C-alpha positions as CSV (number, residue, x, y, z in Angstrom):
1,M,-0.2,0.2,0.2
2,R,0.8,3.2,-0.8
3,D,1.1,6.7,1.5
4,V,-1.2,9.4,0.2
5,I,-2.2,13.1,1.3
6,Y,-6.2,13.1,0.7
7,Y,-8.3,16.4,0.7
8,E,-11.9,17.3,1.1
9,A,-13.7,20.3,-0.3
10,K,-14.8,23.1,1.8
11,W,-16.5,26.1,0.9
12,N,-14.9,29.2,0.8
13,P,-16.9,32.5,0.9
14,E,-14.8,34.7,-0.6
15,A,-14.2,32.7,-4.2
16,R,-17.7,31.7,-3.4
17,R,-16.9,28.0,-4.5
18,N,-15.3,25.0,-3.0
19,I,-11.8,24.6,-2.5
20,K,-9.7,21.3,-2.0
21,V,-7.8,21.6,1.5
22,E,-5.8,19.1,3.1
23,A,-7.6,16.2,5.5
24,G,-4.7,13.8,6.3
25,K,-2.9,11.1,5.6
26,A,-3.8,7.7,5.0
27,K,-3.2,4.4,3.0
28,F,-4.2,3.9,-0.8
29,H,-5.7,0.4,-1.5
30,Q,-7.1,0.8,-5.1
31,F,-9.1,2.8,-7.5
32,G,-12.9,1.9,-8.1
33,A,-16.1,3.8,-9.8
34,G,-18.6,6.0,-7.9
35,Y,-21.7,7.4,-9.5
36,E,-24.1,10.0,-9.1
37,E,-27.7,10.0,-10.1
38,F,-28.7,13.0,-12.1
39,E,-32.3,13.8,-13.9
40,G,-30.8,12.3,-16.9
41,G,-29.2,9.3,-15.6
42,P,-26.2,8.2,-13.5
43,G,-22.9,9.8,-13.7
44,N,-19.8,8.0,-13.3
45,Y,-16.3,8.9,-12.1
46,S,-13.2,7.1,-10.5
47,V,-12.8,7.1,-6.4
48,A,-9.6,6.0,-4.8
49,I,-10.0,4.0,-1.7
50,I,-8.0,4.7,1.4
51,E,-7.8,3.9,5.0
52,T,-6.9,6.8,7.6
53,K,-4.5,5.8,10.5
54,D,-7.8,5.5,12.9
55,G,-9.1,2.8,10.2
56,H,-11.7,4.3,8.5
57,V,-12.2,3.1,5.1
58,L,-13.4,6.4,2.6
59,C,-13.8,6.5,-1.2
60,V,-12.7,10.0,-2.2
61,P,-12.6,11.7,-5.9
62,A,-9.5,10.3,-7.5
63,D,-8.4,13.9,-8.1
64,Y,-8.6,14.4,-3.9
65,I,-5.3,12.3,-3.4
66,R,-1.9,12.9,-3.9
67,F,0.7,10.1,-3.6
68,V,3.4,10.6,-0.9
69,Q,7.3,9.6,-1.9
70,E,8.3,6.7,0.5
71,A,11.1,7.5,2.6
72,R,14.2,5.8,1.9
C-alpha cells in the first residue's frame, strides 16, 4: 500500500466555490468507480479507496489524493 495525502472540499465564501483543503494522511488501497444520479441518468467518476490512520475506509474522488514519495 502507498501513502497518500487526501483532500476534502470546503466552501470558501470569498471565492464563492468549494476549494480543496488537506484533510490528512492515509494508505491507498485501490481505485474504484463511483456514481451520482442525475435527472438524465447516472454520472460515473473514478474514486480512490483509502484507509485513514484510525481505520476508517473512505472513497474519495481520484483527484482528491496525492501520492507521497516514500522515505528511503
